[in-house]
N, C-alpha and C positions, 0 to 999 in steps of 0.2 A: 433097056432100060428106058423108064420113062421117073425123071427123077423132080419132075414141077411142083415150086411149092406155092403156095399166093399164099403173101403178110402183105396187112392192115389193103386189101383191094385189089395190089399191084401183084404179078405173078414171073415167082425169076423157075432158072433154066432148071436148080437146084436151090439147096437147102444152104450149101457152103461160102462162106464168107467171108471177109476179112478181120480182120478187129480194130476200130478206128489206130489213128497211130504210130500201129507196124507196119504199117506197108508204101504209109508214104502216100503217096496220090496212085500207082502200080507204073508208075511210069521206071522206079526204082527196081521194080523187081520183074517184070517181064524179063527178058529173058530163063529166068528162072521158072517157068509159067504164066500157061499160054489163060489171059489175066478176061476171057470171051471164054474158060470152059467152066468160068466160075461162076456160080450165083448170083452177086453182086460183089465190085468191090464199093468200100464201106474208106471212105477217102479216111485221114486226117483230118485237123481238126479247123478250121476254114468262120477266122474271127471278116468283120467289116473295116480292115485295113493292118499293114504285117502287125508279125510281130513275134522282136530279137526273143523269142526264150530268154532262161535262164542261163546265167551267166558260169560257167564253167568253172568247173568239173562239176557234171550234170549225172558221171554211172558213176556208181561206187561198185565194189565184185561184192558179196561174201559166198560162205562156202557151200550153201543152196539155190546161189544162181548172182542177181545181180539189181539193185533199187536205182534205177534212175527218175531225173526231175527239170523234166528236154521246159516243161512251161509251153508246150503246144504255141511253140515256132514255127509261120507258116506265113505267103507269102501276102495273104490278103485275098477277098475276096474278085478283087476287082482280077485280077494276074491267073487265078487259078482261074475263072471264069472265058478268058482272052488263050489257054493251054494247058490246061493240066483235061479240064470236061473233053475240049474236041478232040487230046489223043487216048482217052476214052472208050468214046466215041467211036474214030476211024479203030482202035484194035479191038470194038466188040462188046465191051464190058457193059452190065448194065450196074449205075451205077444210087449209092448209098451215101450223101453230103453230112460228116461230121458235122458242126455251127457252130461255138466256141464265140463268148463277149463276157463282158466286166460287166455290160449295163441292160438294164431289156430292152435297149430303144435299138444294142448292136445284136443283140437278137434277129429280132424283125430288122433288119437293115440289108444283115444278109441273107436270110431269107424272105425279103420281098425280091433283092436282087436276082434268086436263083424265081424264084414264079416261078420265068420263060422261058429258064431252060434246061437241053431233053435229061432231069437227073430224076429217076422213083421216085427214092423217098430222100425223106431229113428227116436226121439222129440232132437233137438236141443235146451239148454234152453240158446236164446241168453240174459240175462240179464242178465249171470256174469258183473262181471267189467272185464275190457284187456287193463291188467296191461299192456302193450307196446302202452298203447291209450292214460295214464294221469289215468288209472283205471274207464275210460264213460264206459258204459255196450258196449254194441257187435250195440242190438238192439235198440239203441238212434244214433248209424252215421248210415246212409240211406247203404254208404261207404259200409263204416269194419261191414253192415250187405250183402250187397251182394259177395263180397267177402268172404268171410267168410261162406257164404251157396256159392257161385260156388264151392270153397275147395273141403268143407265136403264132395259138390256131389261127386267130380272126387272118390273117396275115400270106399264109399256108401256104399252095398252092398243089404244093407234093401234100401227100398223112404224110404226118410225122411220129413217131420216131424219141420217147423221153431216157436217156442212159441216168441210172440213177445210180445217182453212187454209195459205197459197200461203206461207208463209214458213220453211219446213226445208229443210233440202239436200236430202233425200228424197222425196218425197208421196207414193209404192209404200211407200213403209214404214210411213204415215201408215194409208194406203188399203187394207191388210191386217190390221194390227191393228185398226184400225172391227170389217173383216170378225169377227175373231178372236170379239173383243169380241157378235156376232151386227145388226149393222148389216142393216138389209132393204137397206138401197142409202146412193150416197157422196152429197154434193157439191161440185163443184169449181166454185168458189168458193170463197173467200171474202176479206175483204180486204188487196189488198197494201199494205206500208209504204214506203212512202214519202214524205221533207224537202222540202220549199220550200231552195231556196238558190241564194243572189243573184250566183254567179261574180266581176261584176264587184264585191263588195264582201267583200273579205279576214276581215270580222272577225265574216263571216254566215258563213260557209268554214267557219271556227272554233269558233264552239258548233256548230254543226251538228257536226263532230267531236270536242265535248264533250260531244253528247249520245247522241253512237257509244260513245264510251267509256262513259261514268255508263250506260247501258243494257245492257252488252254485257260488264259488272261485268270491263273491258279490266288487265290488271295493269299492264301503259307505259302506251301508246298509241296513236299512229298516223299511216303518213307517205301526204302525198302530196301528187302526182304530175300540173303541171300541164303547161299550155304553155308557163308562165312564170315555173313555178315548184314548185317542189320544195317543202316543209312538212314537217317538222314535230312535232307537240303531244303532251303530255303531261308522265308528269317524268324528269326528268332518265336521264342512262340513263352509263355510266362509259367506253361507247365513244364516238368522236372521231365522232357522224352528220352535224356540219355537215357532212362529208368525203366523209360516204358520201349523202349526201343531191348533192354536187358528185360525186362522181367516179359515180352515175348516174343524169345528169340526161350527162353524157358519153359513154356509153353506149348511151345510150336516142338523142341528138340524130344519136349520129356512124350507125346503123342505121334512124333518121330516115329520113337525105341517103344515105345509103348501100349500104343493107340487110347490113350486116358492124361489124364492130372491131375487127377483126383482124392491123388494124395498124399502124407508127408513124404513116402517114400519113393516117389516117382521122380517129385519134386528132385530129395537129397540124391538118387540118382544121378540126375543132368549134372547139376554138379561138383561131381565126381568126374564127370567127363571133360579131354583138352579144353583148352582152348585154342579156335583156328589158326594155325603159323599163318594162313595168310593172310584171313581179318586184320592179323597185328599188324603188319608190318601192312594194309593196304590203310589202316590206324594213326601209324607215326606217320604215313609218308603225307597222312593232309595234313595235321600237325605244325611240319614245317613246313602245307603250302597254302599259297593266294586262297584256297577254298575256307581257312579253317573256321572265318569267321560263320559260317551260312551251311559245313561239316559236320552232322555231331554221328560218328561211326563204331557202333561198340560191337565189337567181335563174335558170334556167337560158338556156340558148346559143342562142338564139330561132331553129325556121327556122320561116316561114309557111307556103309547099308544104310539106312530108317526102313524100319519096318513095316510100315503105314507111313503111304505119301495124298489119303487122302480129309479134309480135316482139318491142315497148316496153319492155310491161310488167315484160316477163323482163327484159331488156334492161339496164332501170332498176331494178331488187331486186337483178342483179349484183350490177349499183354501190356497193351499198346496201350488200351483203355485205361486200362491203372494208372496210369502217371497223371491226366486229369479229372 
């Protein structure tokens, strides 16, 4: 059976390749799989100089798998060309090299270094932080993505694949920017951002929210709504946010129990419900903790088995806005 495929003008024996970052540069897995039997080996990201990667711990187990933040540890392009490319060619593998960097010049340096190497394609990892643009990934800004694609294309002798980040509002906008910059193909997708939070540990939840506030440079704060509590984490506000959280919870609970929140009877029914014991426990814990000056938590009127689940977020938001 002929499984040959052509990608960006290059022919491969079959469409199966490895995902960059999961397979090292091939040598780590050759005792388990014949590298020559693959369509290609896509290598781990390679930079112009060695990267140590992130400090440990780098891996967190979750109930559904794992999260990792290795930080693109790699030996640098010189050792990669000296050691890894010859080994892959010796094993009969086709090669797609994943290229990473912290600035446009970093990418260009690696691409130029690979120009005369026996590799088939270059996969450009644009999820790396652009240090000259404040750390935002190249792949999260369409203008930056188009610009780096055009610059890399100018120096590359192999076809280039732009590996797009999923952590954007509209990935089609990024794909079009890569196309406009001259990309031969796009790779979908790079790593999804994730976070491990113990929902039964209120301090873990607060720490997760504070991380988001810092990461995305949020000016004031974030509101969290669960079946046990509504919580604001952030800077003090002029608005009565505690009342807003209470109003939001009442409307959302009315929606969950009756499917609407337009009558006085529905609101009165909500006020008859028990307050979540877990929410009360969390409130007391916060009041006696270091978080008391930047966290406001209101226990919810508790429904164990809601009849309706659609529109609860909108209902809650409408209630919160009443405090502004």
